[in-house]
C-alpha positions in Angstrom: -6.8 47.4 -11.1 -5.7 44.5 -8.8 -3.9 41.5 -10.2 -4.6 38.2 -8.5 -1.6 35.9 -8.5 -1.8 32.3 -7.7 0.5 31.3 -4.9 2.1 27.9 -5.5 4.0 26.3 -2.6 7.5 25.1 -3.2 7.7 21.5 -4.2 7.8 19.3 -1.1 6.9 22.1 1.3 3.3 20.8 1.9 2.5 17.4 3.4 0.7 14.9 1.2 -2.1 12.8 2.4 -1.2 9.2 3.1 -3.4 6.4 1.8 -5.9 5.5 4.6 -5.8 1.8 3.8 -2.1 1.4 3.1 -1.3 -0.3 6.4 -4.1 -2.8 6.1 -3.1 -3.6 2.5 0.5 -4.2 3.5 -0.6 -6.5 6.4 -3.0 -8.4 4.1 -0.2 -8.9 1.6 2.1 -10.4 4.2 -0.6 -12.7 5.6 -1.7 -13.8 2.1 1.6 -14.7 0.5 2.1 -18.5 0.6 -0.5 -18.8 3.3 1.1 -16.1 5.4 4.7 -15.3 6.2 6.4 -13.8 9.3 7.6 -10.2 9.3 11.2 -11.5 9.2 10.4 -13.7 6.2 8.8 -10.7 4.5 11.9 -8.6 5.0 13.9 -11.4 3.3 11.4 -11.6 0.4 11.5 -7.9 -0.1 15.3 -8.2 -0.4 15.9 -5.8 2.5 17.9 -7.9 4.9 20.5 -5.7 6.5 18.5 -2.6 5.5 15.4 -2.9 7.7 14.2 -5.4 10.3 10.9 -6.8 11.3 10.1 -3.8 13.5 9.8 -1.7 10.4 7.3 -4.1 8.9 5.4 -4.0 12.2 5.3 -0.2 12.1 4.2 -0.1 8.4 1.4 -2.5 9.2 0.3 -0.5 12.2 0.2 2.7 10.2 2.9 4.3 12.5 5.4 4.6 9.8 4.8 5.0 6.0 7.3 3.0 3.9 9.4 4.9 1.4 8.7 4.5 -2.3 11.5 2.0 -2.9 10.0 -0.3 -0.2 6.4 0.1 -1.6 7.8 -0.9 -5.0 9.2 -4.0 -3.5 5.9 -4.8 -1.8 4.2 -4.4 -5.2 6.7 -6.6 -6.9 6.4 -9.4 -4.3 2.6 -9.2 -4.4 2.4 -9.0 -8.2 0.6 -5.7 -8.1 0.9 -2.3 -9.8 2.0 0.3 -7.3 -1.2 2.2 -7.8 -3.1 -0.6 -6.0 -1.2 0.2 -2.8 -1.3 4.0 -3.2 -5.0 4.4 -4.2 -7.6 3.9 -1.5 -10.2 3.5 -4.3 -8.5 0.3 -5.5 -9.0 -3.0 -3.6 -6.4 -5.8 -3.4 -7.2 -8.7 -5.8 -8.4 -12.0 -4.2 -5.2 -13.9 -5.2 -1.8 -12.6 -4.0 0.8 -12.9 -5.4 -1.0 -12.1 -8.6 0.2 -13.5 -11.9 0.0 -11.6 -14.3 0.5 -8.4 -12.3 -2.8 -7.1 -11.1 -4.2 -3.6 -11.3 -6.6 -4.3 -8.5 -10.3 -3.8 -8.4 -11.8 -0.3 -8.5 -14.2 0.3 -5.5 -17.8 1.1 -5.9 -18.7 4.2 -3.9 -21.8 2.9 -2.1 -21.0 1.0 1.0 -17.5 -0.1 0.1 -16.1 2.9 2.0 -16.8 1.1 5.3 -13.8 0.5 7.5 -11.9 -2.7 6.6 -13.1 -2.7 3.0 -9.7 -2.8 1.3 -9.8 -6.2 -0.3 -12.2 -7.6 -2.9 -14.3 -10.5 -1.5 -16.0 -13.1 -3.7 -19.5 -13.9 -3.0 
């Protein structure tokens, strides 16, 4: 009799999938806050002066570099969002950013909303 044993990888040994729309959401947040702010101004609003500079923001927005959790939390705070909105591709950004009270985003419909660029809810 053979015994099958499930093989569970060590924690942190496998790569996790990055959210596909994270970079677009981060760029939209910066361009929406107070009519749009510069990358330098966003670093300041995130409270990260001296820790990162505008080139990090540029890399986050281009999808070249994924921000660490502490920076994603700051983005969520500045935008008035729950962190889940940034991390879940199935949740769209709300129309108003910063959102007061804190927004849990808008759950996508699966039909045609999966098209490229559909990461923010549009009124209409």
